[in-house]
C-alpha positions as CSV (number, residue, x, y, z in Angstrom):
1,M,15.3,-4.4,26.9
2,D,13.7,-3.5,24.1
3,S,15.2,-2.2,21.2
4,L,15.0,1.3,20.0
5,Q,13.0,0.1,17.0
6,D,10.7,-1.9,18.8
7,I,9.9,1.2,21.6
8,L,9.4,3.5,17.9
9,A,7.1,1.0,16.3
10,K,5.0,1.2,19.6
11,F,4.3,4.9,19.1
12,G,3.8,5.2,15.6
13,K,1.4,6.9,13.6
14,P,-1.9,4.7,13.3
15,E,-1.9,4.0,9.2
16,Q,-4.4,5.8,7.0
17,P,-7.6,4.3,6.0
18,E,-6.8,4.5,2.2
19,L,-3.6,2.7,3.2
20,L,-5.3,-0.4,4.7
21,A,-7.7,-0.2,1.9
22,I,-5.4,-1.2,-0.7
23,K,-3.5,-3.2,1.3
24,R,-7.0,-5.4,1.6
25,Y,-8.0,-5.0,-1.9
26,V,-4.6,-6.8,-3.0
27,D,-4.5,-9.6,-0.2
28,E,-8.1,-10.2,-1.5
29,H,-7.9,-10.5,-5.3
30,Y,-4.1,-11.6,-5.5
31,Q,-3.3,-13.2,-2.2
32,T,-0.1,-11.0,-1.7
33,P,0.9,-8.7,0.9
34,V,2.3,-5.6,-0.3
35,S,3.9,-2.1,1.8
36,T,2.2,1.3,1.3
37,A,3.4,4.9,1.6
38,L,2.1,7.8,1.7
39,N,3.8,11.0,-0.1
40,G,1.7,14.2,0.2
41,N,-0.9,13.6,-2.5
42,T,0.7,9.7,-3.8
43,I,0.5,6.3,-2.6
44,V,3.5,4.4,-3.2
45,I,2.7,0.6,-3.3
46,T,5.7,-1.6,-3.0
47,V,4.5,-5.2,-4.7
48,P,7.1,-8.3,-4.5
49,S,6.9,-8.9,-8.4
50,A,7.0,-6.8,-11.6
51,A,4.0,-9.3,-12.8
52,L,1.9,-7.8,-10.3
53,A,3.1,-4.5,-10.6
54,N,1.8,-4.1,-14.2
55,T,-1.2,-6.1,-13.3
56,L,-1.9,-3.5,-10.8
57,R,-1.0,-0.9,-13.0
58,L,-3.9,-2.0,-15.5
59,Q,-6.4,-1.9,-12.8
60,M,-5.5,1.6,-11.3
61,T,-8.5,3.4,-11.8
62,K,-10.5,0.2,-10.7
63,I,-8.6,0.4,-7.6
64,Q,-9.0,4.1,-6.8
65,K,-12.8,3.6,-6.9
66,A,-12.7,0.4,-4.8
67,C,-10.8,2.6,-1.8
68,N,-12.2,5.6,-2.3
69,T,-9.5,7.2,-2.9
70,D,-8.3,10.2,-5.4
71,K,-4.4,10.0,-4.6
72,R,-2.2,9.1,-7.6
73,L,-0.7,5.4,-7.2
74,I,2.6,4.9,-8.0
75,F,4.1,0.8,-7.9
76,R,7.1,0.2,-7.1
77,I,9.0,-3.2,-7.4
78,G,10.9,-4.1,-4.2
């Protein structure tokens, strides 16, 4: 029997193209998986280390251009 979490995961919303582009960008350049979330006009990117978060903060405009987004990017360590 499937758990409630497994059942709900099957019917979840598809991920936004901007979020997928950010994940792909970080994976291609830094070989690190990250998680993303969309909150209104803000994209929250959760990274595993502070060093990576600071590196990405310095490249924020480059990431926005590469991923074709004008949303505000927030980096969270977690």
